[in-house]
N, C-alpha and C positions, 0 to 999 in steps of 0.2 A: 776470280774474285768479284768481278762486276756482277755476275749472276747471283752470287751469295748476297751482295748488298741489296739487290732488287727484291730478294725473297725475304729479307729480314723483317720488314714491316708486316708482311703477311703472316710470318711465323709468330711475331709478337701479338698480332690480332687474335690468332687462333689460341695462343697461350692464355691471353686475357679472357677470351670467351670461355675456355674450359674452366679457368679459375672462377669466373663468375657463376657458371652453372654449378660448380661444386659448392660455392658459398650459398647459392640459392637452395640447393638440395639440403644442405646442412641446416639452414634457417627454417625450412618448411617441414622437416621431419620431426616426428614425435619422439622425445627421449624415451628409451626403453627403461622398464622398471628393473631395479637391482633386486633380483629374487634370492640373492645369497644371504640376505639378512631379513629379519622380520619387517613386514610392511607397516608403514605408519598410516593409520586410517585418515588422519587429517591431510596427509600428502595425497592419498588417493582421492579424497573428496575435493581437494583443490584442483587436481588434474581433470576430474570430471566437470568441475565448474568451468574451467578454461575451455574444455571441449565444447560445452554447451554454449558458451558465449561466442565461440568461433563460428557457429552455425547461424547464419542470418537469414538465408533464403533457401527455399525448397520448391522445386517444380517437379511434379510426378504424374505419371499416367499408369493406370492399372485397373484394379477391380476392388469393389467394396461389398462386404456382406454384413447385413444387419439382422439381428434377432432380438425382438422385444415383444412384450404383450400386445403392442399396437401394430407392429409391422415385422415381417420377415421376408428376406429376399436378397438377391445378389445382382449387381449391375456394374457396368463399366464406369470408371471415374477419372476425372482430371482434377488436379490439385495445384494451387499456387499459394505460397505462404511467405510472408515477409515479417520478421520480428522487428518491433515488438507489437504491431497492431493491425496486421492485415491478413485476411484469409479469403481465398476464393475456391469454391469447390463446385464441380458439376457432375451430376449423376445421370447417366444415359441408359436407356433401355434398348430393346431390339431396333434394328434399322436406324440407329443414331437418334432416336426420339429422346428429347430432353425430359427426364422425369423431374429433376430438381436442379436449381442453380442458386447458389448463395454467395453473397459478398458481405463480409463482416469486418468491421474495424472496432477499435476500442469503444466507440460511441454509437455506431450506426449498424443496423441489421437490415439487410435486404434479402428476400427469399422469393424465388419464382417457383411455383408449383405447377409443373406441366400437366398434371392430371386434371386439375380443375381450372387451369389457366388464370391463376391469380398471382399478384405480386404483393408480398407482405413487407411492411416497413415498420421498424420499431427500435426499441433499445436493445443493446447487446447484453443479454442476460442468459442464465442457464435455461430458462423456460423457452426462449426463442431459439437458442442453439439446438435444443432438442428437436425442433422442427426439421432440421437438416440431418443431423447425425443420429437422432433417436436415442441419444445417451445424454443424461443430464450432467454436463461438465461446465466448469467456468471457462471463459474464453482463453485466458492465459494458459490454463492447463491443457487445452486442446492444442494450442500452438506448440507447447513444450513436447507433448506426446507425439504429435505428427512429425516434428522435426528431430525426434530422438535426442532431445536435449533436456532431460528431466532435471528440474530444480531440486537441490538438496535442502534439507531443513536449515542448514547454516548456523545453527546454535547448538552448543554442547558437543561433547566427544561421543561418537557412536560406538556401540558394541561391534566387534568385528571378528571374523574368523575366515580362514582360507580352506578351500576344498578343491584340490587339483588346480585347474586354471580359473577357478571362480573365487571371488572375494565378496563376502556378504557384509554389508554395513547396515546396522539397525539403530534407528533413533526411537526412543520411547518417552512418552509422557503419561500423564494421568488418564488421558482419554483414548489414546490410540498409539499405534506403532507404525513406523514407516521403514520398510525393508527394501534395500537395493542390492540386487545380485549383479556383480560387475565381472565381465569377462576380461581377465588380465591380458589375454593375447591381443584384444582389440582396444582395451581400456575404454569400454563402453558398457552401459547398463543393459543387461539382458532381460531382467525382470524387476518389476516394482510391485510390491504388495503393501496395501494399507489395511490394517486390522483395527477393530475397536477394542475396548478394554477387556472384553470377554474372549478375544482372540479370533473372532469371526472376520472373514475377509469382506471388506467393504468395496475394495477396488483392486484390480490386478491388471497390469500392463506387461505384455510379453513381446520382445523383439526377436526376430529370427532372420535367417538368410542374409548374413553380413557379407558385403562385397566392398572391395577397395574403391575409394573415391579420393583421388589425390593422395595425401599422406595419411588418410584415416579410413576406417572401415565403417560403413553405414548399413543399417538393416533395411532390407527391402520388403519386410513383412512386419506388421504390428497388429496386435489384438488388444482390445480393452474389454474388460468384463466387470459388471457390477451385480454380484449375485443377489443382493437384497432387493433390487428392483427387476431382476431377471432380464437385464439388458446386456447385450454384447455386440461388439462391432469389430471387424477385422478388415485390414487393407493390405493388398498385395501390390507392390510397385513393380511394374514391368520396365519402366524407364525412370531414372531419378537423376536430377541435376541439383547440385549443392552450390550455393553462393554464386550462381551464374547471373550476375547483375549486369545491367538493370533488369528488373522484372516488372511487367506491366499488368494491370488489372482492367478487365473490360466486362462489365455486367450489362447484358442485353436481355430483352424479353419482347414478346409480340406486342404490337400496339393494341391488340384486342384484349390484352390481359386486364382483369379487374383488380384495382388496387384495394388493399385492406391495410388497416393500421392496428398495431398491438401496443 
């Protein structure tokens, strides 16, 4: 009996630990969809919005490929992102040579061009962002796309239909349509297409290679295409960390670099 009394606190501690882990798992898991009845598009949209809001920080290493009228090529890449207002990206060439390095916030744009050894400073706008990614996108759109947390229109009830494990949501207005193809297994956007009033594609974002990160699946490859301007960019993440906080930003450049302002 004496031995049992000594072991009781240990057994209680183990029991409490197991209960705590079970509760933690239950709180962190994503509720599965009930596929036995028709899906509610507003419910799917709400879940996607919650998923997007849950992703706050991304740190990734991999490769980037750019194809545009002004530039084409592939390079190694390092990326740091913190929503809602910080992005750092570094593009390296052979032998670790820095081709470009950029730090962008909601109000400040810094860009080091290693080929001509210049540091550019200016406002954060689509024109300056094109200097880094060669694709004309707004800053908030870039953060959303690179963090796989696409914003939904948020107004009106979308048209919707199911195709196997995919669920397509489409919002239409007088000037354009926004189509989101959702993977129901991962509850994540696989493809986004924006069309003009004539049905021509203005922008297409495709996510691939989904892998589990915690209680969710995240894509390790993303491509962005804008056919009207013949611009495309693709990123392949070899390593990917989600919400690994705190995240630090460190923008450096050679003292010999010439400063320019935009």
